[in-house]
C-alpha positions as CSV (number, residue, x, y, z in Angstrom):
1,M,-17.8,-164.0,77.0
2,T,-18.1,-160.8,79.0
3,S,-15.7,-159.0,76.6
4,T,-17.8,-160.0,73.7
5,V,-21.0,-158.6,75.3
6,W,-19.3,-155.3,76.1
7,R,-17.9,-155.1,72.5
8,L,-21.2,-155.9,71.0
9,A,-22.9,-153.3,73.2
10,H,-20.3,-150.7,72.3
11,L,-20.6,-151.4,68.6
12,T,-24.4,-151.5,68.6
13,L,-24.7,-148.2,70.4
14,A,-22.2,-146.6,68.0
15,V,-24.1,-147.9,64.9
16,F,-27.5,-146.9,66.3
17,S,-26.4,-143.3,67.1
18,F,-23.9,-142.8,64.3
19,A,-25.8,-140.2,62.2
20,F,-26.9,-138.2,65.2
21,L,-23.4,-138.2,66.8
22,L,-22.0,-137.1,63.5
23,I,-24.3,-134.1,63.4
24,A,-23.8,-133.3,67.1
25,S,-20.0,-133.5,66.9
26,I,-19.7,-131.3,63.8
27,T,-22.0,-128.7,65.2
28,G,-20.4,-129.1,68.6
29,V,-17.0,-128.2,67.1
30,I,-18.5,-125.0,65.5
31,L,-20.3,-124.0,68.7
32,A,-17.1,-124.5,70.8
33,I,-15.2,-122.4,68.4
34,D,-17.9,-119.7,68.7
35,A,-17.6,-119.9,72.5
36,V,-13.9,-119.1,72.1
37,N,-14.6,-116.3,69.6
38,E,-17.2,-114.7,72.0
39,K,-14.4,-114.0,74.4
40,M,-12.2,-112.2,71.9
41,P,-13.7,-108.7,72.2
42,P,-11.9,-106.7,75.0
43,Y,-15.1,-106.3,77.1
44,K,-13.9,-108.1,80.2
45,V,-12.1,-105.7,82.7
46,A,-9.0,-106.5,84.7
47,G,-9.6,-107.7,88.3
48,F,-13.3,-108.4,87.5
49,N,-13.5,-111.2,90.1
50,E,-12.6,-108.8,92.9
51,I,-15.2,-106.2,92.1
52,T,-18.2,-106.0,94.5
53,L,-21.6,-104.6,94.0
54,A,-20.7,-102.0,96.6
55,Q,-18.0,-100.7,94.2
56,S,-20.0,-101.0,91.0
57,L,-23.6,-100.0,91.6
58,P,-23.0,-96.6,93.3
59,A,-20.5,-95.6,90.6
60,L,-22.9,-96.6,87.8
61,R,-25.8,-94.8,89.4
62,E,-23.9,-91.6,89.3
63,V,-23.1,-92.0,85.6
64,Y,-26.5,-93.4,84.7
65,P,-29.2,-92.1,87.2
66,E,-31.9,-93.9,85.3
67,A,-30.3,-97.3,85.0
68,L,-32.9,-100.1,84.9
69,E,-31.0,-103.4,84.7
70,L,-27.5,-104.7,84.9
71,S,-26.6,-108.2,83.6
72,V,-23.4,-110.2,83.6
73,D,-23.2,-112.9,80.9
74,H,-21.1,-116.1,80.9
75,N,-18.2,-114.1,79.4
76,Q,-18.3,-111.8,82.4
77,F,-19.2,-108.9,80.1
78,V,-21.4,-106.3,81.9
79,T,-24.4,-105.0,80.1
80,L,-26.4,-102.0,81.3
81,E,-29.9,-101.0,80.2
82,G,-31.7,-97.7,81.0
83,F,-32.3,-94.2,79.9
84,N,-29.7,-91.6,79.2
85,E,-29.7,-87.8,79.9
86,E,-31.7,-87.2,76.7
87,G,-34.4,-89.7,77.8
88,D,-33.5,-92.2,75.2
89,D,-33.2,-95.8,76.1
90,F,-29.8,-97.5,75.8
91,K,-28.3,-101.0,76.1
92,S,-24.5,-101.2,76.1
93,V,-21.6,-103.2,77.4
94,I,-19.9,-101.0,80.0
95,H,-17.0,-100.9,82.4
96,P,-18.6,-102.0,85.7
97,I,-17.0,-99.1,87.7
98,T,-16.4,-96.2,85.4
99,G,-19.5,-96.8,83.2
100,Q,-17.4,-96.3,80.1
101,V,-19.2,-97.8,77.0
102,L,-17.0,-100.7,75.7
103,G,-19.2,-101.9,72.9
104,E,-22.6,-103.2,71.8
105,P,-24.0,-106.5,73.3
106,L,-23.0,-109.6,71.4
107,V,-25.6,-110.9,69.0
108,K,-25.4,-114.4,67.5
109,S,-25.1,-114.5,63.7
110,N,-27.8,-116.2,61.7
111,F,-25.4,-119.0,61.0
112,I,-24.6,-119.7,64.7
113,Q,-28.3,-119.5,65.5
114,W,-28.9,-122.1,62.8
115,I,-26.1,-124.3,64.0
116,T,-27.4,-124.0,67.6
117,S,-30.9,-125.0,66.6
118,L,-29.5,-128.0,64.7
119,H,-27.4,-129.0,67.6
120,R,-30.2,-128.7,70.1
121,S,-33.2,-130.0,68.2
122,L,-32.3,-131.0,64.6
123,F,-35.0,-128.4,63.6
124,L,-37.6,-130.9,65.0
125,H,-38.6,-128.8,68.0
126,E,-39.4,-131.0,71.1
127,T,-39.1,-134.2,69.1
128,G,-35.7,-133.2,68.0
129,R,-34.7,-132.2,71.6
130,F,-35.7,-135.6,72.8
131,I,-33.7,-137.3,70.1
132,V,-30.6,-135.2,70.8
133,G,-31.0,-135.8,74.5
134,F,-31.3,-139.5,74.1
135,V,-28.2,-139.6,71.9
136,S,-26.3,-137.9,74.7
137,F,-27.4,-140.7,76.9
138,L,-26.2,-143.2,74.3
139,L,-22.9,-141.4,74.1
140,L,-22.7,-141.8,77.9
141,L,-23.2,-145.6,77.5
142,I,-20.7,-145.7,74.6
143,T,-18.1,-143.9,76.8
144,I,-18.7,-146.3,79.7
145,S,-18.6,-149.4,77.5
146,G,-15.5,-148.1,75.7
147,T,-13.8,-147.5,79.1
148,I,-14.5,-151.0,80.2
149,L,-13.1,-152.4,77.0
150,I,-9.9,-150.4,77.4
151,I,-9.6,-151.6,81.0
152,K,-10.0,-155.2,79.8
153,R,-7.5,-154.6,76.9
154,Q,-5.0,-153.1,79.2
155,Q,-5.5,-155.8,81.8
156,G,-6.9,-153.8,84.6
157,V,-7.4,-150.2,85.9
158,K,-3.8,-150.1,87.1
159,H,-2.5,-150.4,83.6
160,F,-5.1,-148.0,82.1
161,F,-2.4,-145.6,80.9
162,S,0.3,-148.2,80.1
163,K,1.7,-148.6,76.6
164,V,-0.8,-149.6,74.0
165,N,0.1,-152.5,71.6
166,K,-0.2,-151.0,68.1
167,D,-2.0,-153.3,65.7
168,F,-2.8,-150.6,63.2
169,F,-3.3,-146.9,63.2
170,A,-7.1,-146.8,63.6
171,Q,-7.0,-149.2,66.5
172,Y,-4.1,-147.5,68.2
173,G,-5.6,-144.0,67.8
174,H,-9.0,-145.3,69.0
175,V,-7.5,-146.5,72.3
176,V,-5.0,-143.8,72.9
177,T,-7.3,-140.8,72.2
178,G,-10.0,-142.6,74.0
179,R,-8.0,-142.5,77.1
180,L,-6.9,-138.9,76.7
181,M,-10.4,-137.6,75.9
182,L,-12.2,-139.9,78.3
183,L,-13.0,-137.2,80.9
184,P,-14.1,-134.4,78.4
185,I,-16.3,-136.8,76.5
186,L,-17.7,-138.2,79.7
187,I,-18.6,-134.7,80.8
188,I,-20.2,-133.8,77.5
189,S,-22.3,-136.9,77.5
190,L,-23.2,-136.7,81.2
191,T,-24.2,-133.0,81.2
192,G,-26.1,-133.4,77.9
193,T,-28.0,-136.3,79.5
194,Y,-28.7,-134.3,82.7
195,L,-30.1,-131.4,80.7
196,F,-32.2,-133.8,78.7
197,L,-33.6,-135.4,81.8
198,L,-34.4,-132.0,83.3
199,R,-36.2,-130.7,80.2
200,F,-38.5,-133.7,79.9
201,D,-39.2,-133.7,83.7
202,V,-37.5,-137.0,84.3
203,I,-35.7,-135.1,87.0
204,S,-38.2,-132.8,88.6
205,K,-37.4,-129.2,89.5
206,P,-38.7,-128.4,93.1
207,I,-40.6,-125.2,93.4
208,T,-39.3,-122.9,96.2
209,E,-41.0,-120.0,97.7
210,P,-39.2,-116.8,98.7
211,N,-38.2,-116.5,102.3
212,E,-39.6,-113.2,103.7
213,I,-37.1,-111.5,105.9
214,E,-38.6,-109.6,108.9
215,N,-37.3,-106.5,110.6
216,A,-36.5,-104.7,107.3
217,E,-36.7,-101.2,108.8
218,G,-33.6,-99.3,109.6
219,K,-31.5,-96.2,109.1
220,Q,-30.8,-95.0,105.5
221,I,-27.2,-95.6,104.5
222,P,-25.2,-95.1,101.3
223,L,-25.1,-97.8,98.7
224,N,-21.4,-98.5,99.1
225,D,-22.0,-99.2,102.8
226,F,-24.6,-101.9,102.2
227,P,-23.2,-105.0,104.0
228,I,-24.8,-107.3,101.4
229,F,-23.4,-105.4,98.5
230,N,-19.9,-105.6,100.0
231,Q,-20.3,-109.4,100.3
232,I,-21.4,-110.0,96.7
233,H,-19.0,-110.0,93.8
234,L,-20.0,-109.2,90.3
235,A,-18.6,-112.5,89.2
236,D,-21.4,-114.2,91.2
237,V,-24.1,-112.0,89.7
238,S,-26.4,-112.9,86.9
239,K,-28.7,-109.8,86.9
240,V,-29.5,-106.7,89.0
241,E,-32.8,-104.9,88.6
242,F,-32.6,-101.3,89.8
243,P,-35.4,-99.8,91.9
244,F,-37.7,-97.4,89.9
245,G,-37.5,-94.1,91.7
246,E,-36.4,-93.5,95.3
247,D,-39.6,-94.8,97.0
248,A,-38.9,-97.2,99.9
249,D,-41.3,-99.6,98.3
250,E,-38.9,-100.0,95.3
251,F,-36.2,-102.6,95.8
252,F,-33.0,-104.0,94.3
253,K,-33.7,-107.5,92.9
254,I,-30.5,-109.4,92.5
255,K,-30.1,-112.8,90.8
256,L,-27.1,-114.8,91.8
257,K,-25.9,-118.2,90.7
258,D,-27.6,-120.1,93.5
259,K,-30.3,-117.7,94.7
260,E,-32.3,-114.5,94.3
261,I,-32.5,-111.7,96.9
262,V,-34.5,-108.5,97.3
263,V,-32.7,-105.6,99.0
264,N,-34.2,-102.4,100.4
265,Q,-32.7,-99.5,98.4
266,L,-32.5,-97.2,101.5
267,T,-31.3,-99.4,104.3
268,G,-29.5,-102.2,102.5
269,K,-31.6,-104.8,104.4
270,V,-32.4,-108.1,102.7
271,L,-36.1,-108.3,102.4
272,A,-36.6,-111.7,100.8
273,E,-34.4,-114.6,99.7
274,E,-35.2,-117.5,97.3
275,V,-32.6,-120.2,97.3
276,Y,-32.5,-122.1,94.0
277,P,-33.0,-125.9,94.3
278,T,-29.9,-128.1,93.7
279,S,-31.3,-129.2,90.3
280,A,-31.3,-125.6,89.1
281,V,-27.7,-125.1,90.2
282,L,-26.7,-128.3,88.6
283,E,-28.5,-127.2,85.4
284,T,-26.4,-124.0,85.2
285,L,-23.2,-126.0,85.9
286,S,-24.2,-128.6,83.3
287,L,-24.9,-125.9,80.7
288,D,-21.5,-124.2,81.5
289,L,-19.6,-127.5,81.2
290,H,-21.5,-128.7,78.1
291,T,-21.0,-125.5,76.1
292,G,-17.7,-124.2,77.4
293,R,-19.2,-120.7,77.5
294,T,-17.5,-119.6,80.8
295,N,-13.9,-120.6,80.1
296,V,-11.9,-120.3,76.9
297,F,-9.6,-123.2,77.7
298,W,-12.5,-125.5,78.5
299,A,-14.2,-124.4,75.2
300,I,-11.0,-125.4,73.3
301,I,-10.9,-128.8,75.1
302,L,-14.6,-129.3,74.1
303,A,-13.8,-128.5,70.5
304,V,-10.9,-131.1,70.5
305,A,-13.2,-133.6,72.2
306,S,-15.9,-133.1,69.5
307,V,-13.3,-133.6,66.8
308,N,-12.2,-136.7,68.6
309,I,-15.7,-138.1,68.6
310,L,-15.6,-137.7,64.8
311,F,-12.3,-139.7,64.8
312,F,-13.9,-142.3,67.1
313,I,-16.6,-142.7,64.5
314,Y,-14.1,-143.2,61.7
315,S,-11.6,-145.4,63.6
316,G,-14.4,-147.5,65.2
317,F,-15.8,-148.4,61.8
318,V,-12.3,-149.0,60.4
319,I,-11.7,-151.5,63.2
320,T,-15.0,-153.2,62.6
321,F,-14.5,-153.4,58.8
322,K,-10.9,-154.6,59.3
323,R,-12.1,-157.5,61.5
324,K,-14.3,-158.5,58.6
325,A,-11.8,-157.7,55.8
326,V,-9.8,-161.0,56.0
327,K,-12.4,-163.3,54.5
328,I,-12.4,-167.0,55.0
329,K,-12.6,-168.9,51.6
330,N,-12.5,-172.6,51.5
331,K,-12.0,-174.8,48.4
332,F,-12.8,-178.0,50.3
333,K,-15.5,-178.9,52.7
334,A,-14.8,-179.5,56.4
335,D,-15.4,-183.3,56.0
336,E,-13.0,-183.4,53.0
337,A,-10.0,-181.6,54.5
338,E,-6.9,-183.3,55.9
339,I,-5.6,-180.2,57.6
340,I,-7.9,-178.1,59.7
341,L,-6.9,-174.5,60.6
342,L,-8.8,-172.9,63.5
343,V,-8.5,-169.2,64.2
344,G,-9.1,-167.1,67.3
345,S,-8.7,-163.5,66.2
346,E,-9.9,-160.2,67.7
347,N,-9.0,-157.7,65.0
348,G,-8.2,-159.8,62.0
349,S,-4.4,-159.8,62.2
350,T,-4.2,-163.4,63.4
351,L,-6.6,-164.5,60.7
352,H,-4.2,-162.9,58.2
353,F,-1.4,-165.2,59.2
354,A,-3.6,-168.3,59.1
355,N,-5.0,-167.3,55.7
356,K,-1.4,-167.1,54.3
357,I,-0.8,-170.7,55.4
358,H,-4.2,-171.8,54.1
359,Q,-3.6,-170.2,50.7
360,Q,-0.2,-171.9,50.3
361,L,-1.6,-175.3,51.3
362,L,-4.2,-175.0,48.6
363,A,-1.6,-173.9,46.1
364,V,0.3,-177.2,46.6
365,N,-3.0,-179.2,46.4
366,T,-3.3,-180.0,50.1
367,K,-6.8,-180.3,51.3
368,S,-7.0,-177.5,53.8
369,F,-10.0,-176.0,55.6
370,I,-10.0,-172.8,57.7
371,T,-12.6,-171.6,60.2
372,T,-12.9,-170.0,63.6
373,L,-12.5,-171.7,66.9
374,N,-16.2,-171.2,67.6
375,Q,-16.9,-173.4,64.6
376,Y,-15.1,-176.4,65.9
377,R,-16.7,-179.8,65.4
378,A,-15.9,-183.4,64.4
379,F,-13.8,-183.5,61.2
380,S,-14.1,-186.9,59.6
381,Q,-11.1,-186.9,57.2
382,A,-8.8,-184.6,59.2
383,K,-5.3,-185.8,60.1
384,Q,-3.9,-182.6,61.6
385,L,-5.3,-179.6,63.5
386,V,-3.4,-176.2,63.6
387,I,-4.7,-173.5,65.9
388,F,-3.7,-169.8,65.5
389,T,-5.1,-167.7,68.3
390,S,-4.6,-164.3,70.0
391,T,-5.5,-163.5,73.6
392,Y,-7.9,-160.8,74.7
393,G,-7.9,-158.8,78.0
394,L,-6.9,-160.8,81.1
395,G,-6.1,-164.0,79.3
396,D,-9.6,-164.3,77.8
397,A,-10.6,-165.8,74.5
398,P,-11.1,-163.6,71.4
399,S,-14.7,-163.0,70.4
400,N,-14.7,-165.8,67.8
401,A,-13.2,-168.3,70.1
402,H,-15.0,-168.1,73.4
403,Q,-17.1,-171.3,72.7
404,F,-14.2,-173.5,71.9
405,E,-13.7,-175.0,75.3
406,K,-17.3,-176.2,75.4
407,L,-17.2,-177.5,71.8
408,I,-14.1,-179.6,72.4
409,Q,-15.9,-181.4,75.2
410,K,-19.0,-181.8,73.0
411,Y,-17.4,-183.2,69.8
412,I,-15.2,-186.3,69.8
413,Q,-12.9,-186.6,66.8
414,P,-13.3,-189.9,64.9
415,R,-9.5,-190.4,64.7
416,S,-6.4,-189.1,66.5
417,L,-5.3,-185.7,65.3
418,K,-1.8,-184.2,65.4
419,F,-2.0,-180.7,66.7
420,S,0.1,-177.5,66.8
421,V,-0.8,-174.2,68.5
422,V,0.6,-170.8,67.5
423,G,-0.2,-168.0,70.0
424,F,-0.2,-164.3,69.0
425,G,0.2,-161.5,71.6
426,S,2.4,-158.8,73.0
427,K,5.0,-159.1,75.7
428,N,3.9,-155.7,77.0
429,Y,1.0,-157.5,78.6
430,K,1.3,-159.7,81.7
431,D,-1.0,-162.5,80.2
432,Y,1.1,-162.9,77.1
433,C,-0.5,-165.5,74.8
434,A,-2.4,-166.9,77.9
435,F,-5.3,-168.2,75.9
436,A,-3.0,-170.0,73.5
437,V,-1.2,-171.6,76.5
438,H,-4.6,-172.7,77.8
439,I,-5.7,-174.2,74.5
440,D,-2.4,-176.0,74.1
441,Q,-2.7,-177.5,77.6
442,L,-6.4,-178.4,76.9
443,L,-5.5,-180.3,73.7
444,G,-2.5,-182.0,75.3
445,A,-4.8,-183.4,77.9
446,Q,-7.2,-185.0,75.3
447,N,-6.6,-188.6,74.3
448,C,-7.6,-188.0,70.7
449,F,-4.9,-185.4,70.1
450,E,-1.1,-185.9,69.6
451,R,1.3,-183.0,69.9
452,L,3.1,-182.3,66.6
453,L,5.1,-179.2,67.8
454,P,5.4,-177.5,71.2
455,L,3.5,-174.2,71.6
456,Y,5.0,-171.4,69.6
457,T,4.3,-167.7,70.5
458,V,4.6,-164.7,68.2
459,N,5.3,-161.3,69.8
460,D,3.8,-158.1,68.2
461,R,2.9,-160.0,65.0
462,S,6.5,-160.6,64.3
463,T,6.8,-162.2,60.8
464,H,10.3,-163.3,61.7
465,E,9.1,-165.3,64.7
466,F,6.2,-166.7,62.8
467,T,8.4,-168.1,60.0
468,Q,10.4,-169.9,62.7
469,W,7.3,-171.9,63.4
470,V,6.7,-172.3,59.6
471,Q,10.2,-173.8,59.3
472,E,9.7,-176.3,62.1
473,W,6.2,-177.2,60.8
474,N,7.7,-177.8,57.3
475,K,10.2,-180.2,58.8
476,Q,7.4,-182.2,60.6
477,T,5.0,-182.2,57.7
478,K,7.5,-182.5,54.8
479,L,5.8,-179.4,53.2
480,S,7.6,-176.5,51.7
481,L,5.7,-173.4,52.8
482,A,7.4,-170.0,52.4
483,T,9.8,-169.0,55.2
484,T,10.5,-165.4,54.1
485,P,9.2,-163.1,56.8
486,A,8.1,-160.4,54.4
487,L,5.7,-162.8,52.7
488,Y,3.5,-162.7,55.9
489,S,3.5,-158.9,56.3
490,P,-0.1,-157.8,56.8
491,K,0.5,-154.3,55.3
492,Q,-1.9,-153.4,52.5
493,P,-0.2,-152.7,49.1
494,N,0.5,-149.1,48.2
495,L,1.7,-149.5,44.6
496,S,4.2,-147.3,42.7
497,K,4.9,-146.9,39.0
498,L,8.3,-148.4,38.2
499,K,10.0,-147.8,34.9
500,V,11.8,-150.6,33.1
501,V,15.4,-149.6,32.4
502,N,16.7,-152.8,30.9
503,K,16.0,-156.5,30.4
504,T,18.5,-159.2,29.2
505,N,17.8,-161.9,26.7
506,L,16.6,-165.3,28.0
507,N,19.3,-167.9,28.5
508,T,18.0,-171.0,26.9
509,N,19.8,-173.4,29.3
510,D,18.2,-172.2,32.5
511,N,15.5,-169.8,31.3
512,V,16.9,-166.9,33.4
513,F,16.8,-163.2,32.6
514,K,17.7,-160.0,34.4
515,L,15.3,-157.1,34.8
516,T,16.4,-153.6,35.9
517,L,13.8,-151.1,37.1
518,K,14.3,-147.4,38.1
519,G,14.3,-147.3,41.9
520,S,11.4,-145.7,43.8
521,G,11.6,-144.7,47.5
522,R,13.8,-146.3,50.0
523,F,14.9,-149.9,49.6
524,Q,17.9,-152.2,50.2
525,S,19.3,-155.3,48.7
526,G,17.4,-158.2,50.3
527,D,14.1,-156.4,50.2
528,L,11.3,-157.8,48.0
529,L,9.5,-156.5,45.0
530,A,5.8,-157.3,45.0
531,V,4.0,-157.2,41.6
532,Y,0.4,-157.9,40.6
533,P,0.5,-159.4,37.1
534,A,-3.2,-159.8,36.7
535,N,-4.2,-156.5,38.5
536,D,-6.0,-158.5,41.1
537,E,-5.1,-159.8,44.6
538,R,-2.6,-162.3,43.3
539,E,0.8,-161.2,44.4
540,R,4.2,-162.3,43.2
541,L,7.4,-161.4,45.2
542,Y,11.0,-161.3,44.0
543,S,14.2,-160.8,46.0
544,I,15.9,-157.6,44.7
545,A,19.4,-156.1,44.5
546,K,20.1,-152.4,44.7
547,I,22.7,-151.6,42.1
548,N,23.5,-148.0,41.1
549,G,20.3,-146.9,42.8
550,N,18.1,-149.2,40.6
551,I,16.2,-152.4,41.4
552,Q,17.6,-155.5,39.8
553,L,15.8,-158.8,39.6
554,V,17.1,-162.2,38.5
555,V,14.0,-164.1,37.2
556,K,13.5,-167.6,36.0
557,L,10.8,-167.9,33.3
558,H,8.5,-170.7,34.2
559,E,6.1,-172.2,31.7
560,S,2.7,-170.6,32.4
561,G,4.2,-168.7,35.2
562,L,2.0,-165.7,36.0
563,G,4.7,-163.4,37.4
564,S,7.7,-164.5,35.4
565,T,5.8,-164.3,32.1
566,Y,4.5,-160.8,33.0
567,L,8.0,-159.6,33.7
568,Y,9.5,-161.2,30.7
569,Q,7.0,-159.4,28.4
570,Q,8.3,-156.0,29.6
571,I,10.5,-153.8,27.4
572,P,12.6,-150.8,28.3
573,E,10.5,-147.6,28.9
574,N,7.5,-149.6,30.0
575,F,6.0,-149.0,33.5
576,I,4.9,-151.7,35.9
577,R,3.0,-151.2,39.1
578,G,4.5,-152.8,42.3
579,R,5.6,-152.1,45.8
580,I,8.8,-152.6,47.9
581,V,8.3,-155.0,50.8
582,Q,10.8,-154.2,53.5
583,N,12.6,-157.4,54.5
584,A,14.7,-156.1,57.3
585,S,15.7,-159.5,58.6
586,F,17.6,-160.2,55.3
587,H,19.7,-157.0,54.9
588,L,23.5,-157.1,54.9
589,P,24.4,-157.2,58.6
590,K,26.0,-154.0,59.8
591,R,28.1,-155.4,62.7
592,A,29.3,-158.7,61.3
593,K,32.8,-158.5,59.8
594,T,32.4,-161.8,57.9
595,V,29.3,-162.7,55.9
596,V,29.0,-165.9,53.9
597,M,26.3,-165.9,51.2
598,I,24.8,-169.0,49.8
599,A,22.5,-169.0,46.8
600,N,21.1,-171.1,44.0
601,G,19.4,-169.9,40.8
602,T,17.7,-166.6,41.1
603,G,18.5,-166.4,44.8
604,I,21.8,-164.7,43.8
605,A,20.0,-161.4,43.1
606,P,20.1,-159.8,46.6
607,F,23.7,-160.8,47.1
608,L,24.8,-159.0,44.0
609,G,23.4,-155.8,45.4
610,M,24.9,-156.4,48.9
611,I,28.4,-156.9,47.3
612,S,28.1,-153.7,45.3
613,E,27.1,-151.9,48.5
614,N,30.0,-153.3,50.6
615,T,31.9,-150.0,50.7
616,S,33.2,-150.8,54.2
617,K,34.8,-153.9,52.7
618,K,33.5,-156.6,55.0
619,N,34.8,-160.1,54.3
620,L,32.1,-161.3,52.0
621,H,32.1,-164.9,50.6
622,L,29.7,-165.9,47.9
623,Y,28.8,-169.6,47.1
624,C,26.4,-170.3,44.2
625,G,24.9,-173.4,42.8
626,F,23.7,-173.5,39.2
627,R,22.7,-176.2,36.7
628,Y,24.9,-175.2,33.8
629,N,28.2,-173.4,33.3
630,N,26.7,-171.1,30.7
631,E,26.6,-167.4,29.8
632,T,24.6,-166.6,33.0
633,A,27.1,-168.2,35.2
634,A,30.0,-166.5,33.3
635,S,28.4,-163.1,33.9
636,Y,28.3,-163.8,37.6
637,Q,32.0,-164.9,37.5
638,N,32.9,-161.7,35.7
639,F,30.9,-159.7,38.3
640,A,32.7,-161.5,41.2
641,N,36.2,-161.0,39.6
642,Q,35.5,-157.2,39.4
643,Y,34.5,-156.9,43.1
644,I,37.3,-159.3,44.3
645,E,39.7,-157.0,42.6
646,N,38.5,-153.9,44.3
647,G,38.2,-155.6,47.7
648,Q,34.4,-155.7,48.1
649,L,34.3,-159.5,47.7
650,K,36.7,-161.9,49.4
651,Q,35.9,-165.1,47.6
652,Y,33.5,-166.6,45.0
653,S,32.8,-170.3,44.5
654,S,30.3,-171.9,42.1
655,A,29.0,-175.4,41.6
656,F,27.2,-176.9,38.5
657,S,24.8,-179.8,39.0
658,R,24.3,-180.7,35.3
659,E,27.8,-180.6,34.0
660,T,30.1,-183.5,33.5
661,E,31.8,-183.0,36.8
662,R,28.6,-182.7,38.8
663,Q,28.8,-180.7,42.0
664,Y,26.4,-179.1,44.4
665,V,26.7,-176.1,46.6
666,M,26.6,-178.5,49.6
667,N,29.9,-180.0,48.3
668,L,31.5,-176.5,48.4
669,I,30.3,-176.0,52.0
670,E,31.7,-179.3,53.0
671,R,35.0,-178.5,51.3
672,D,35.3,-175.1,53.1
673,Q,33.7,-176.1,56.4
674,N,36.5,-174.4,58.4
675,L,35.4,-171.1,57.0
676,F,31.8,-171.7,58.2
677,V,33.0,-172.8,61.6
678,E,35.2,-169.7,62.0
679,T,32.3,-167.5,60.8
680,F,30.0,-168.8,63.5
681,K,32.8,-168.7,66.1
682,T,33.7,-165.0,65.5
683,G,30.1,-163.7,65.3
684,G,29.9,-163.7,61.6
685,V,26.7,-164.4,59.6
686,I,25.6,-167.0,57.1
687,M,22.8,-165.9,54.6
688,I,20.9,-168.3,52.4
689,C,18.7,-167.3,49.5
690,G,17.0,-169.5,46.9
691,S,14.8,-172.6,46.9
692,L,13.5,-174.2,50.0
693,A,14.9,-177.5,48.9
694,M,18.4,-176.0,48.7
695,Q,17.9,-174.4,52.1
696,K,16.9,-177.8,53.6
697,D,20.1,-179.4,52.2
698,V,22.4,-176.6,53.3
699,E,20.9,-176.5,56.8
700,A,21.4,-180.3,57.0
701,I,25.1,-180.1,56.3
702,L,25.5,-177.0,58.6
703,E,23.8,-178.9,61.3
704,H,26.3,-181.7,61.0
705,I,29.2,-179.2,61.0
706,C,27.9,-177.4,64.1
707,H,27.5,-180.6,66.1
708,Q,30.9,-182.0,65.1
709,Q,33.0,-178.9,65.5
710,L,31.0,-176.4,67.6
711,S,29.1,-178.7,69.9
712,Q,26.0,-176.5,69.3
713,P,22.8,-177.2,67.3
714,L,22.2,-175.0,64.3
715,S,19.1,-173.6,66.0
716,Y,21.5,-171.9,68.5
717,F,22.9,-169.8,65.6
718,K,19.5,-169.1,64.3
719,Q,18.5,-167.6,67.7
720,T,21.6,-165.4,67.7
721,N,20.7,-164.2,64.1
722,Q,23.8,-165.7,62.7
723,L,21.8,-167.7,60.2
724,L,19.5,-165.7,58.0
725,T,17.3,-167.2,55.3
726,D,15.1,-165.9,52.5
727,C,13.9,-168.9,50.6
728,Y,10.8,-169.8,48.7
């Protein structure tokens, strides 16, 4: 709950101050660059910090007897005003010892003056200054709340600079740059707030009276012997007013950073001293830190920090909109649904996975209802509850799940529900999936809930780990949801134009055709091609082969099939829009010496490409199941013969389920079970591509073989990545 309050405060402050921060940041960048440019003229002399008034003033008086005022600006450029030998007034930047004229005093351009006015007051005079000052205060609060959120996200101050779990670019950049630029932005906001409070007398400026120094009489001595002049360096001076004439009643008036003094021009005695109040010293320091006017490196840091504030504005709103981007859409009402999906998601990624399951359930006419954990209540027709939740901070609930524990005590389900909990998190954090663990234990302790599956956890949004849960859930529910990891990838589509190279005729027995597209970008056999036949959000994915650098699909034309109909309508030279979905968990294994490939129907496509890419001549075995021994099957036999001859394929076996001598691919596996046993024993890999029904049957016979001859369950070889699947 605490995290939610801080996040809401952080977002509210950012939204409220958005426009003003935008203006302040852009103008701040320009003014910081101007502060750097000011220091480019070669007016600052070497060893400036070591020069004392005793060295400078006597030398300048010899060159300019009628000097009136010397000033040192924040760039440590020395400007002298007075009258020259001809009696004309002058004002020049000079060398503080030789008096050599180095240039004219810097004058701000009209543009910089305009930017400065906009930055300080928005052209609204005192009202504008109040707004800008108040926005500095809001930036201070945003910085503090953001720091607290980072601390909670990183699980304590000790881990403040530990590795950040990368959900997406905007989130990662928001946290990482927030840590790097924390101190500069804190200084910008703090100094801006202090100057604001001073200007509007929220912090009062004490009035100090000069301290008169008695016993000012003494012997006349040269300027360069004045003790006070030998103690004061030019670097500490703001202004020196020269005495007018040689009368003892005329004095040197010197303004330093922390005080003003009056010095007798004959004896060098300090006649009066006015020490500035602490607020005035802090005002100067705040102005120096806020503008970067005294140090070029700090000015550059301020420019970077101002740019970073602009990035914060962008990334902050991207994070907010991304949380809202995955919308919950329900076809059935809560009291109609048999399966209830509850989600606890901080940034939308967990909701993405839940939505993928929800959409598939609806597609197979299962009454599914999805909502957040904070919307938990009694569900009159529900038979099953599935919870997908992330963890926030130190084992806390996500913002849309913090009420769940209270709600589960409040609402009693009318019937016993089977439940399954899937936790999402990162093993980089100590409290990995802690909230999911808590929810799983909470439900397990309730009488009205019956555990369907043990708690599953998913590290760093791993689609491969998630599909392991999907496979187990399919077994328990007798459903056939997709188990291809790439199908659950949360990446947004970036579509490319793909040219149709060739398309074969439709085989009437099995309604299968091949489509070849000109390759675009990097891809491998086993990756997926996503197409959008209706130019909307509906996506269709096909396993692909990479053959001669092109994309090859094997597609079955389904009656009223959106994707297959769209692809079958293509002709050579046409262009389709699609994207390659990396499916790294189903590429040809690099280290395994033996790979056994099992396919049915269109699942053969990626294996054709892997065989053609097998230049290292691994021991590849291909088992295929088809309905009919027709032209399509014959073309695969010819393909296999060619690659067996050149050593890129070791063996090819096919089975036909609708011919007179009916046979299934499972029969082939049973016949050659010694090959499968040896493959598992020697670290080889078995790959399955095709229908989920085929996968289920193949895994059943492999399970039997593993128990009988290897004394290991099939799940053991799944965990060692010796069994790879891409089924649909």
